[in-house]
VOKOLDREN-763851 format. One record per residue (C-alpha): residue number from 0; chain; x, y, z. Coordinates in nm, 4 decimals, decimal comma. Example, Ala and Ser with C-alpha at 12.3 -4.5 7.8 and 13.67 -1.06 7.14 Angstrom:
BEGIN
<r><pos>0</pos><unit>A</unit><xx>1,2300</xx><yy>-0,4500</yy><zz>0,7800</zz></r>
<r><pos>1</pos><unit>A</unit><xx>1,3670</xx><yy>-0,1060</yy><zz>0,7140</zz></r>
***
This chain:
BEGIN
<r><pos>0</pos><unit>A</unit><xx>-0,0036</xx><yy>0,0037</yy><zz>-0,0032</zz></r>
<r><pos>1</pos><unit>A</unit><xx>0,1385</xx><yy>0,3343</yy><zz>-0,1004</zz></r>
<r><pos>2</pos><unit>A</unit><xx>0,0911</xx><yy>0,6207</yy><zz>0,1447</zz></r>
<r><pos>3</pos><unit>A</unit><xx>0,1074</xx><yy>0,9731</yy><zz>0,0026</zz></r>
<r><pos>4</pos><unit>A</unit><xx>0,0849</xx><yy>1,3202</yy><zz>0,1501</zz></r>
<r><pos>5</pos><unit>A</unit><xx>-0,0319</xx><yy>1,4717</yy><zz>-0,1775</zz></r>
<r><pos>6</pos><unit>A</unit><xx>-0,3175</xx><yy>1,7175</yy><zz>-0,1527</zz></r>
<r><pos>7</pos><unit>A</unit><xx>-0,5355</xx><yy>1,5418</yy><zz>-0,4112</zz></r>
<r><pos>8</pos><unit>A</unit><xx>-0,7229</xx><yy>1,2130</yy><zz>-0,3838</zz></r>
<r><pos>9</pos><unit>A</unit><xx>-0,5858</xx><yy>0,8931</yy><zz>-0,5354</zz></r>
<r><pos>10</pos><unit>A</unit><xx>-0,9351</xx><yy>0,7567</yy><zz>-0,5395</zz></r>
<r><pos>11</pos><unit>A</unit><xx>-1,2559</xx><yy>0,9524</yy><zz>-0,4668</zz></r>
<r><pos>12</pos><unit>A</unit><xx>-1,5394</xx><yy>0,7534</yy><zz>-0,2964</zz></r>
<r><pos>13</pos><unit>A</unit><xx>-1,8983</xx><yy>0,8581</yy><zz>-0,2463</zz></r>
<r><pos>14</pos><unit>A</unit><xx>-2,0557</xx><yy>0,7074</yy><zz>0,0706</zz></r>
<r><pos>15</pos><unit>A</unit><xx>-2,4282</xx><yy>0,6983</yy><zz>0,1379</zz></r>
<r><pos>16</pos><unit>A</unit><xx>-2,5062</xx><yy>0,7516</yy><zz>0,5039</zz></r>
<r><pos>17</pos><unit>A</unit><xx>-2,8251</xx><yy>0,7310</yy><zz>0,7089</zz></r>
<r><pos>18</pos><unit>A</unit><xx>-2,9290</xx><yy>1,0626</yy><zz>0,8614</zz></r>
<r><pos>19</pos><unit>A</unit><xx>-2,8139</xx><yy>0,9454</yy><zz>1,2089</zz></r>
<r><pos>20</pos><unit>A</unit><xx>-2,4748</xx><yy>0,8348</yy><zz>1,0736</zz></r>
<r><pos>21</pos><unit>A</unit><xx>-2,4131</xx><yy>1,1722</yy><zz>0,8942</zz></r>
<r><pos>22</pos><unit>A</unit><xx>-2,5217</xx><yy>1,3573</yy><zz>1,2083</zz></r>
<r><pos>23</pos><unit>A</unit><xx>-2,2890</xx><yy>1,1526</yy><zz>1,4250</zz></r>
<r><pos>24</pos><unit>A</unit><xx>-1,9906</xx><yy>1,2233</yy><zz>1,1894</zz></r>
<r><pos>25</pos><unit>A</unit><xx>-2,0728</xx><yy>1,5939</yy><zz>1,1810</zz></r>
<r><pos>26</pos><unit>A</unit><xx>-2,0975</xx><yy>1,6095</yy><zz>1,5582</zz></r>
<r><pos>27</pos><unit>A</unit><xx>-1,7682</xx><yy>1,4254</yy><zz>1,6015</zz></r>
<r><pos>28</pos><unit>A</unit><xx>-1,5981</xx><yy>1,6557</yy><zz>1,3524</zz></r>
<r><pos>29</pos><unit>A</unit><xx>-1,7312</xx><yy>1,9665</yy><zz>1,5370</zz></r>
<r><pos>30</pos><unit>A</unit><xx>-1,6185</xx><yy>1,8291</yy><zz>1,8734</zz></r>
<r><pos>31</pos><unit>A</unit><xx>-1,2733</xx><yy>1,7381</yy><zz>1,7478</zz></r>
<r><pos>32</pos><unit>A</unit><xx>-1,2203</xx><yy>2,0220</yy><zz>1,4959</zz></r>
<r><pos>33</pos><unit>A</unit><xx>-1,1136</xx><yy>1,7611</yy><zz>1,2452</zz></r>
<r><pos>34</pos><unit>A</unit><xx>-1,2424</xx><yy>1,7337</yy><zz>0,8877</zz></r>
<r><pos>35</pos><unit>A</unit><xx>-1,4546</xx><yy>1,4272</yy><zz>0,7924</zz></r>
<r><pos>36</pos><unit>A</unit><xx>-1,2019</xx><yy>1,3102</yy><zz>0,5422</zz></r>
<r><pos>37</pos><unit>A</unit><xx>-0,9336</xx><yy>1,2800</yy><zz>0,8088</zz></r>
<r><pos>38</pos><unit>A</unit><xx>-1,1680</xx><yy>1,0978</yy><zz>1,0439</zz></r>
<r><pos>39</pos><unit>A</unit><xx>-1,2796</xx><yy>0,8518</yy><zz>0,7763</zz></r>
<r><pos>40</pos><unit>A</unit><xx>-0,9207</xx><yy>0,7884</yy><zz>0,6542</zz></r>
<r><pos>41</pos><unit>A</unit><xx>-0,8198</xx><yy>0,7128</yy><zz>1,0173</zz></r>
<r><pos>42</pos><unit>A</unit><xx>-1,0950</xx><yy>0,4584</yy><zz>1,0596</zz></r>
<r><pos>43</pos><unit>A</unit><xx>-1,0041</xx><yy>0,2923</yy><zz>0,7348</zz></r>
<r><pos>44</pos><unit>A</unit><xx>-0,6422</xx><yy>0,2609</yy><zz>0,8341</zz></r>
<r><pos>45</pos><unit>A</unit><xx>-0,7533</xx><yy>0,0900</yy><zz>1,1575</zz></r>
<r><pos>46</pos><unit>A</unit><xx>-0,9542</xx><yy>-0,1791</yy><zz>0,9859</zz></r>
<r><pos>47</pos><unit>A</unit><xx>-0,8090</xx><yy>-0,5237</yy><zz>1,0603</zz></r>
<r><pos>48</pos><unit>A</unit><xx>-0,6764</xx><yy>-0,7157</yy><zz>0,7628</zz></r>
<r><pos>49</pos><unit>A</unit><xx>-0,5851</xx><yy>-1,0758</yy><zz>0,8137</zz></r>
<r><pos>50</pos><unit>A</unit><xx>-0,2608</xx><yy>-1,2153</yy><zz>0,6708</zz></r>
<r><pos>51</pos><unit>A</unit><xx>-0,4608</xx><yy>-1,4717</yy><zz>0,4613</zz></r>
<r><pos>52</pos><unit>A</unit><xx>-0,6442</xx><yy>-1,1806</yy><zz>0,2878</zz></r>
<r><pos>53</pos><unit>A</unit><xx>-0,3168</xx><yy>-1,0032</yy><zz>0,2147</zz></r>
<r><pos>54</pos><unit>A</unit><xx>-0,1705</xx><yy>-1,3143</yy><zz>0,0474</zz></r>
<r><pos>55</pos><unit>A</unit><xx>-0,4719</xx><yy>-1,3654</yy><zz>-0,1815</zz></r>
<r><pos>56</pos><unit>A</unit><xx>-0,4733</xx><yy>-1,0109</yy><zz>-0,2998</zz></r>
<r><pos>57</pos><unit>A</unit><xx>-0,1192</xx><yy>-1,0234</yy><zz>-0,4410</zz></r>
***
């Protein structure tokens, strides 16, 4: 996986959220002062990936 600090997206993703999910994300962003993109990226980076899955994707 290549990590980059460039200001543009490598891949743009649109996510459909329920009203409660969108509100929770907005509230979290307001409380922490962080943009939603950063919060979502951090959550994705924390997803567990098993070694078996990594081997099959090569």
